[in-house]
A tleap script that builds the chain and sets N, CA, C and O, in Angstrom:
source leaprc.protein.ff14SB
mol = sequence {
  NMET ALA ARG HIE ILE ASP ARG ASP GLY VAL
  MET ARG HIE LEU GLN GLU ARG GLY VAL GLU
  CYS ARG PRO TYR PHE ALA PRO ILE HIE LEU
  GLN PRO PHE TYR ARG GLU GLN PHE GLY TYR
  LYS GLU GLY ASP PHE PRO ALA ALA GLU ASP
  VAL GLY ARG ARG SER ILE ALA LEU PRO PHE
  PHE ASN SER ILE THR GLU GLU GLN ILE ASP
  TYR VAL VAL THR ALA LEU LYS GLU ALA VAL
  TYR ARG CYS ARG CCYS
}
set mol.1.N position { 2.469 5.311 22.093 }
set mol.1.CA position { 1.342 4.902 21.286 }
set mol.1.C position { 1.667 5.138 19.810 }
set mol.1.O position { 2.162 6.205 19.449 }
set mol.2.N position { 1.399 4.174 18.978 }
set mol.2.CA position { 1.685 4.279 17.553 }
set mol.2.C position { 0.727 5.255 16.889 }
set mol.2.O position { -0.444 5.352 17.258 }
set mol.3.N position { 1.243 5.970 15.914 }
set mol.3.CA position { 0.411 6.901 15.159 }
set mol.3.C position { -0.159 6.217 13.935 }
set mol.3.O position { 0.471 5.343 13.339 }
set mol.4.N position { -1.342 6.624 13.576 }
set mol.4.CA position { -1.982 6.137 12.356 }
set mol.4.C position { -1.422 6.927 11.177 }
set mol.4.O position { -1.181 8.130 11.285 }
set mol.5.N position { -1.217 6.251 10.059 }
set mol.5.CA position { -0.769 6.907 8.832 }
set mol.5.C position { -1.874 6.742 7.797 }
set mol.5.O position { -2.325 5.630 7.524 }
set mol.6.N position { -2.300 7.849 7.233 }
set mol.6.CA position { -3.370 7.863 6.240 }
set mol.6.C position { -2.837 7.347 4.901 }
set mol.6.O position { -2.194 8.089 4.157 }
set mol.7.N position { -3.105 6.075 4.600 }
set mol.7.CA position { -2.585 5.467 3.377 }
set mol.7.C position { -3.014 6.235 2.139 }
set mol.7.O position { -2.195 6.474 1.252 }
set mol.8.N position { -4.277 6.625 2.061 }
set mol.8.CA position { -4.749 7.329 0.875 }
set mol.8.C position { -4.058 8.685 0.733 }
set mol.8.O position { -3.761 9.124 -0.379 }
set mol.9.N position { -3.807 9.339 1.856 }
set mol.9.CA position { -3.064 10.601 1.826 }
set mol.9.C position { -1.638 10.398 1.343 }
set mol.9.O position { -1.116 11.204 0.573 }
set mol.10.N position { -1.012 9.327 1.794 }
set mol.10.CA position { 0.346 8.997 1.339 }
set mol.10.C position { 0.339 8.777 -0.169 }
set mol.10.O position { 1.210 9.282 -0.878 }
set mol.11.N position { -0.633 8.031 -0.655 }
set mol.11.CA position { -0.693 7.759 -2.094 }
set mol.11.C position { -0.935 9.041 -2.883 }
set mol.11.O position { -0.343 9.226 -3.946 }
set mol.12.N position { -1.796 9.932 -2.383 }
set mol.12.CA position { -2.025 11.212 -3.072 }
set mol.12.C position { -0.732 12.011 -3.162 }
set mol.12.O position { -0.403 12.561 -4.214 }
set mol.13.N position { -0.004 12.071 -2.055 }
set mol.13.CA position { 1.265 12.814 -2.036 }
set mol.13.C position { 2.249 12.210 -3.044 }
set mol.13.O position { 2.887 12.938 -3.804 }
set mol.14.N position { 2.367 10.898 -3.048 }
set mol.14.CA position { 3.280 10.243 -3.987 }
set mol.14.C position { 2.873 10.535 -5.428 }
set mol.14.O position { 3.724 10.835 -6.266 }
set mol.15.N position { 1.589 10.450 -5.716 }
set mol.15.CA position { 1.122 10.696 -7.080 }
set mol.15.C position { 1.372 12.143 -7.485 }
set mol.15.O position { 1.704 12.412 -8.640 }
set mol.16.N position { 1.219 13.078 -6.550 }
set mol.16.CA position { 1.525 14.485 -6.831 }
set mol.16.C position { 3.001 14.676 -7.168 }
set mol.16.O position { 3.359 15.577 -7.927 }
set mol.17.N position { 3.840 13.839 -6.610 }
set mol.17.CA position { 5.281 13.890 -6.884 }
set mol.17.C position { 5.658 13.049 -8.097 }
set mol.17.O position { 6.838 12.939 -8.428 }
set mol.18.N position { 4.672 12.454 -8.764 }
set mol.18.CA position { 4.937 11.672 -9.964 }
set mol.18.C position { 5.315 10.221 -9.705 }
set mol.18.O position { 5.811 9.534 -10.598 }
set mol.19.N position { 5.082 9.760 -8.490 }
set mol.19.CA position { 5.397 8.369 -8.138 }
set mol.19.C position { 4.121 7.539 -8.286 }
set mol.19.O position { 3.146 7.750 -7.566 }
set mol.20.N position { 4.141 6.604 -9.218 }
set mol.20.CA position { 2.977 5.736 -9.390 }
set mol.20.C position { 2.860 4.796 -8.202 }
set mol.20.O position { 3.847 4.218 -7.746 }
set mol.21.N position { 1.643 4.656 -7.714 }
set mol.21.CA position { 1.382 3.761 -6.588 }
set mol.21.C position { -0.099 3.435 -6.603 }
set mol.21.O position { -0.892 4.074 -7.295 }
set mol.22.N position { -0.446 2.437 -5.830 }
set mol.22.CA position { -1.844 2.031 -5.710 }
set mol.22.C position { -1.966 1.164 -4.469 }
set mol.22.O position { -0.965 0.702 -3.921 }
set mol.23.N position { -3.206 0.944 -4.027 }
set mol.23.CA position { -3.349 0.002 -2.914 }
set mol.23.C position { -2.813 -1.357 -3.340 }
set mol.23.O position { -2.990 -1.774 -4.484 }
set mol.24.N position { -2.163 -2.035 -2.421 }
set mol.24.CA position { -1.641 -3.358 -2.746 }
set mol.24.C position { -2.806 -4.324 -2.835 }
set mol.24.O position { -3.930 -3.974 -2.477 }
set mol.25.N position { -2.557 -5.510 -3.299 }
set mol.25.CA position { -3.607 -6.497 -3.510 }
set mol.25.C position { -4.373 -6.804 -2.228 }
set mol.25.O position { -3.824 -6.765 -1.126 }
set mol.26.N position { -5.645 -7.108 -2.403 }
set mol.26.CA position { -6.447 -7.566 -1.279 }
set mol.26.C position { -5.892 -8.911 -0.797 }
set mol.26.O position { -5.300 -9.647 -1.586 }
set mol.27.N position { -6.071 -9.233 0.456 }
set mol.27.CA position { -5.604 -10.533 0.954 }
set mol.27.C position { -6.162 -11.671 0.101 }
set mol.27.O position { -7.266 -11.579 -0.436 }
set mol.28.N position { -5.394 -12.723 -0.011 }
set mol.28.CA position { -5.734 -13.830 -0.917 }
set mol.28.C position { -7.104 -14.421 -0.625 }
set mol.28.O position { -7.810 -14.824 -1.550 }
set mol.29.N position { -7.493 -14.480 0.645 }
set mol.29.CA position { -8.789 -15.099 0.949 }
set mol.29.C position { -9.963 -14.263 0.446 }
set mol.29.O position { -11.093 -14.751 0.396 }
set mol.30.N position { -9.702 -12.988 0.066 }
set mol.30.CA position { -10.764 -12.145 -0.471 }
set mol.30.C position { -10.762 -12.093 -1.997 }
set mol.30.O position { -11.587 -11.405 -2.597 }
set mol.31.N position { -9.852 -12.807 -2.613 }
set mol.31.CA position { -9.850 -12.905 -4.072 }
set mol.31.C position { -11.052 -13.757 -4.497 }
set mol.31.O position { -11.446 -14.676 -3.778 }
set mol.32.N position { -11.631 -13.454 -5.661 }
set mol.32.CA position { -12.853 -14.160 -6.081 }
set mol.32.C position { -12.756 -15.690 -6.026 }
set mol.32.O position { -13.696 -16.342 -5.573 }
set mol.33.N position { -11.660 -16.264 -6.469 }
set mol.33.CA position { -11.538 -17.723 -6.471 }
set mol.33.C position { -11.726 -18.295 -5.069 }
set mol.33.O position { -12.477 -19.253 -4.886 }
set mol.34.N position { -11.052 -17.714 -4.084 }
set mol.34.CA position { -11.113 -18.240 -2.718 }
set mol.34.C position { -12.466 -17.968 -2.071 }
set mol.34.O position { -12.943 -18.770 -1.269 }
set mol.35.N position { -13.078 -16.854 -2.411 }
set mol.35.CA position { -14.428 -16.581 -1.904 }
set mol.35.C position { -15.402 -17.634 -2.435 }
set mol.35.O position { -16.210 -18.189 -1.690 }
set mol.36.N position { -15.304 -17.895 -3.753 }
set mol.36.CA position { -16.231 -18.833 -4.395 }
set mol.36.C position { -15.959 -20.285 -3.994 }
set mol.36.O position { -16.890 -21.029 -3.685 }
set mol.37.N position { -14.694 -20.685 -3.998 }
set mol.37.CA position { -14.358 -22.079 -3.737 }
set mol.37.C position { -14.446 -22.471 -2.268 }
set mol.37.O position { -14.812 -23.600 -1.942 }
set mol.38.N position { -14.108 -21.528 -1.378 }
set mol.38.CA position { -14.014 -21.886 0.040 }
set mol.38.C position { -14.947 -21.072 0.942 }
set mol.38.O position { -15.018 -21.314 2.147 }
set mol.39.N position { -15.653 -20.119 0.361 }
set mol.39.CA position { -16.620 -19.344 1.133 }
set mol.39.C position { -16.018 -18.323 2.081 }
set mol.39.O position { -16.686 -17.877 3.013 }
set mol.40.N position { -14.758 -17.944 1.857 }
set mol.40.CA position { -14.145 -16.939 2.726 }
set mol.40.C position { -14.855 -15.601 2.558 }
set mol.40.O position { -15.396 -15.293 1.496 }
set mol.41.N position { -14.838 -14.815 3.633 }
set mol.41.CA position { -15.469 -13.501 3.605 }
set mol.41.C position { -14.676 -12.549 4.484 }
set mol.41.O position { -13.808 -12.958 5.256 }
set mol.42.N position { -14.997 -11.268 4.346 }
set mol.42.CA position { -14.333 -10.280 5.187 }
set mol.42.C position { -14.561 -10.640 6.641 }
set mol.42.O position { -15.655 -11.035 7.044 }
set mol.43.N position { -13.501 -10.493 7.414 }
set mol.43.CA position { -13.565 -10.810 8.836 }
set mol.43.C position { -12.992 -12.166 9.180 }
set mol.43.O position { -12.737 -12.447 10.351 }
set mol.44.N position { -12.781 -13.027 8.175 }
set mol.44.CA position { -12.233 -14.360 8.451 }
set mol.44.C position { -10.775 -14.314 8.888 }
set mol.44.O position { -10.345 -15.127 9.706 }
set mol.45.N position { -10.016 -13.374 8.350 }
set mol.45.CA position { -8.600 -13.230 8.688 }
set mol.45.C position { -8.312 -11.752 8.938 }
set mol.45.O position { -7.745 -11.077 8.079 }
set mol.46.N position { -8.701 -11.244 10.116 }
set mol.46.CA position { -8.611 -9.806 10.372 }
set mol.46.C position { -7.203 -9.232 10.304 }
set mol.46.O position { -7.036 -8.088 9.880 }
set mol.47.N position { -6.199 -9.976 10.701 }
set mol.47.CA position { -4.829 -9.439 10.639 }
set mol.47.C position { -4.410 -9.215 9.187 }
set mol.47.O position { -3.831 -8.179 8.860 }
set mol.48.N position { -4.699 -10.180 8.319 }
set mol.48.CA position { -4.355 -10.037 6.898 }
set mol.48.C position { -5.133 -8.883 6.277 }
set mol.48.O position { -4.595 -8.140 5.456 }
set mol.49.N position { -6.372 -8.733 6.658 }
set mol.49.CA position { -7.194 -7.658 6.124 }
set mol.49.C position { -6.682 -6.296 6.582 }
set mol.49.O position { -6.690 -5.337 5.810 }
set mol.50.N position { -6.243 -6.207 7.822 }
set mol.50.CA position { -5.688 -4.956 8.342 }
set mol.50.C position { -4.434 -4.570 7.557 }
set mol.50.O position { -4.281 -3.417 7.152 }
set mol.51.N position { -3.556 -5.519 7.349 }
set mol.51.CA position { -2.336 -5.244 6.579 }
set mol.51.C position { -2.700 -4.841 5.152 }
set mol.51.O position { -2.100 -3.921 4.597 }
set mol.52.N position { -3.673 -5.519 4.558 }
set mol.52.CA position { -4.105 -5.189 3.210 }
set mol.52.C position { -4.612 -3.757 3.090 }
set mol.52.O position { -4.373 -3.099 2.077 }
set mol.53.N position { -5.306 -3.270 4.111 }
set mol.53.CA position { -5.822 -1.894 4.095 }
set mol.53.C position { -4.721 -0.861 4.246 }
set mol.53.O position { -4.910 0.301 3.886 }
set mol.54.N position { -3.576 -1.266 4.771 }
set mol.54.CA position { -2.490 -0.324 5.025 }
set mol.54.C position { -1.351 -0.405 4.018 }
set mol.54.O position { -0.424 0.403 4.082 }
set mol.55.N position { -1.395 -1.351 3.096 }
set mol.55.CA position { -0.283 -1.598 2.184 }
set mol.55.C position { -0.383 -0.761 0.916 }
set mol.55.O position { -1.474 -0.434 0.451 }
set mol.56.N position { 0.775 -0.424 0.371 }
set mol.56.CA position { 0.866 0.347 -0.867 }
set mol.56.C position { 1.822 -0.367 -1.806 }
set mol.56.O position { 2.891 -0.819 -1.397 }
set mol.57.N position { 1.430 -0.466 -3.063 }
set mol.57.CA position { 2.328 -0.995 -4.098 }
set mol.57.C position { 3.141 0.172 -4.645 }
set mol.57.O position { 2.587 1.140 -5.168 }
set mol.58.N position { 4.441 0.070 -4.520 }
set mol.58.CA position { 5.364 1.100 -5.004 }
set mol.58.C position { 6.056 0.614 -6.280 }
set mol.58.O position { 6.050 -0.581 -6.577 }
set mol.59.N position { 6.648 1.540 -7.027 }
set mol.59.CA position { 7.314 1.130 -8.260 }
set mol.59.C position { 8.459 0.142 -8.000 }
set mol.59.O position { 9.267 0.323 -7.089 }
set mol.60.N position { 8.499 -0.888 -8.815 }
set mol.60.CA position { 9.641 -1.799 -8.827 }
set mol.60.C position { 9.676 -2.471 -10.185 }
set mol.60.O position { 8.660 -2.949 -10.689 }
set mol.61.N position { 10.830 -2.497 -10.749 }
set mol.61.CA position { 11.037 -3.137 -12.050 }
set mol.61.C position { 12.528 -3.354 -12.218 }
set mol.61.O position { 13.336 -2.724 -11.536 }
set mol.62.N position { 12.888 -4.240 -13.119 }
set mol.62.CA position { 14.290 -4.653 -13.195 }
set mol.62.C position { 15.237 -3.557 -13.673 }
set mol.62.O position { 16.443 -3.672 -13.454 }
set mol.63.N position { 14.751 -2.512 -14.306 }
set mol.63.CA position { 15.663 -1.472 -14.781 }
set mol.63.C position { 15.562 -0.180 -13.962 }
set mol.63.O position { 16.021 0.870 -14.413 }
set mol.64.N position { 14.969 -0.245 -12.768 }
set mol.64.CA position { 14.876 0.953 -11.937 }
set mol.64.C position { 16.292 1.384 -11.536 }
set mol.64.O position { 17.130 0.557 -11.179 }
set mol.65.N position { 16.535 2.686 -11.604 }
set mol.65.CA position { 17.872 3.203 -11.300 }
set mol.65.C position { 17.982 3.583 -9.827 }
set mol.65.O position { 16.974 3.745 -9.139 }
set mol.66.N position { 19.203 3.722 -9.359 }
set mol.66.CA position { 19.424 4.174 -7.982 }
set mol.66.C position { 18.804 5.554 -7.782 }
set mol.66.O position { 18.248 5.835 -6.720 }
set mol.67.N position { 18.894 6.405 -8.782 }
set mol.67.CA position { 18.313 7.746 -8.703 }
set mol.67.C position { 16.792 7.670 -8.548 }
set mol.67.O position { 16.213 8.413 -7.756 }
set mol.68.N position { 16.151 6.786 -9.290 }
set mol.68.CA position { 14.707 6.612 -9.166 }
set mol.68.C position { 14.329 6.057 -7.795 }
set mol.68.O position { 13.342 6.483 -7.195 }
set mol.69.N position { 15.110 5.120 -7.313 }
set mol.69.CA position { 14.861 4.560 -5.978 }
set mol.69.C position { 14.977 5.659 -4.933 }
set mol.69.O position { 14.116 5.784 -4.062 }
set mol.70.N position { 16.036 6.458 -5.016 }
set mol.70.CA position { 16.218 7.557 -4.065 }
set mol.70.C position { 15.041 8.523 -4.103 }
set mol.70.O position { 14.585 8.994 -3.061 }
set mol.71.N position { 14.551 8.818 -5.305 }
set mol.71.CA position { 13.418 9.730 -5.454 }
set mol.71.C position { 12.174 9.161 -4.779 }
set mol.71.O position { 11.480 9.873 -4.054 }
set mol.72.N position { 11.891 7.889 -5.015 }
set mol.72.CA position { 10.718 7.251 -4.413 }
set mol.72.C position { 10.849 7.227 -2.889 }
set mol.72.O position { 9.886 7.517 -2.178 }
set mol.73.N position { 12.017 6.888 -2.394 }
set mol.73.CA position { 12.231 6.823 -0.947 }
set mol.73.C position { 12.049 8.201 -0.318 }
set mol.73.O position { 11.402 8.320 0.723 }
set mol.74.N position { 12.604 9.235 -0.927 }
set mol.74.CA position { 12.465 10.589 -0.400 }
set mol.74.C position { 10.998 11.017 -0.393 }
set mol.74.O position { 10.509 11.557 0.600 }
set mol.75.N position { 10.305 10.776 -1.496 }
set mol.75.CA position { 8.890 11.137 -1.583 }
set mol.75.C position { 8.069 10.360 -0.553 }
set mol.75.O position { 7.157 10.918 0.059 }
set mol.76.N position { 8.384 9.085 -0.358 }
set mol.76.CA position { 7.657 8.269 0.614 }
set mol.76.C position { 7.894 8.774 2.032 }
set mol.76.O position { 6.950 8.863 2.817 }
set mol.77.N position { 9.121 9.102 2.369 }
set mol.77.CA position { 9.407 9.632 3.704 }
set mol.77.C position { 8.617 10.918 3.952 }
set mol.77.O position { 8.025 11.093 5.016 }
set mol.78.N position { 8.612 11.818 2.959 }
set mol.78.CA position { 7.855 13.062 3.095 }
set mol.78.C position { 6.369 12.770 3.281 }
set mol.78.O position { 5.715 13.368 4.136 }
set mol.79.N position { 5.843 11.853 2.483 }
set mol.79.CA position { 4.422 11.532 2.526 }
set mol.79.C position { 4.032 10.961 3.878 }
set mol.79.O position { 3.015 11.353 4.450 }
set mol.80.N position { 4.829 10.043 4.388 }
set mol.80.CA position { 4.529 9.410 5.678 }
set mol.80.C position { 4.571 10.464 6.775 }
set mol.80.O position { 3.710 10.476 7.655 }
set mol.81.N position { 5.552 11.339 6.734 }
set mol.81.CA position { 5.661 12.387 7.741 }
set mol.81.C position { 4.427 13.301 7.714 }
set mol.81.O position { 3.889 13.656 8.762 }
set mol.82.N position { 3.995 13.670 6.529 }
set mol.82.CA position { 2.859 14.593 6.382 }
set mol.82.C position { 1.520 13.938 6.695 }
set mol.82.O position { 0.569 14.626 7.065 }
set mol.83.N position { 1.436 12.645 6.555 }
set mol.83.CA position { 0.140 11.963 6.673 }
set mol.83.C position { -0.040 11.215 7.980 }
set mol.83.O position { -0.914 10.355 8.085 }
set mol.84.N position { 0.776 11.530 8.980 }
set mol.84.CA position { 0.594 10.913 10.294 }
set mol.84.C position { -0.538 11.597 11.009 }
set mol.84.O position { -0.658 12.822 10.968 }
set mol.85.N position { -1.358 10.827 11.657 }
set mol.85.CA position { -2.493 11.372 12.417 }
set mol.85.C position { -2.188 11.358 13.899 }
set mol.85.O position { -3.019 11.776 14.705 }
savepdb mol mol.pdb
quit
């Protein structure tokens, strides 16, 4: 049986380690334009919404160093391990 991972707990751990992160974007059908133009609402695409609730935006930019990547990966592994339910 798969374990649940507390996304907010993972983000708190990363932020405590100095890794900027945030919830990733809401699924496209929940963006204001699509809600207004097409009438989409929560529940219309449950799989996309589930993924959206579990996703985290991690640092990425064109000048990120290997050392920074290693730091983020190590912090993320620790966070995921600590935040499993």
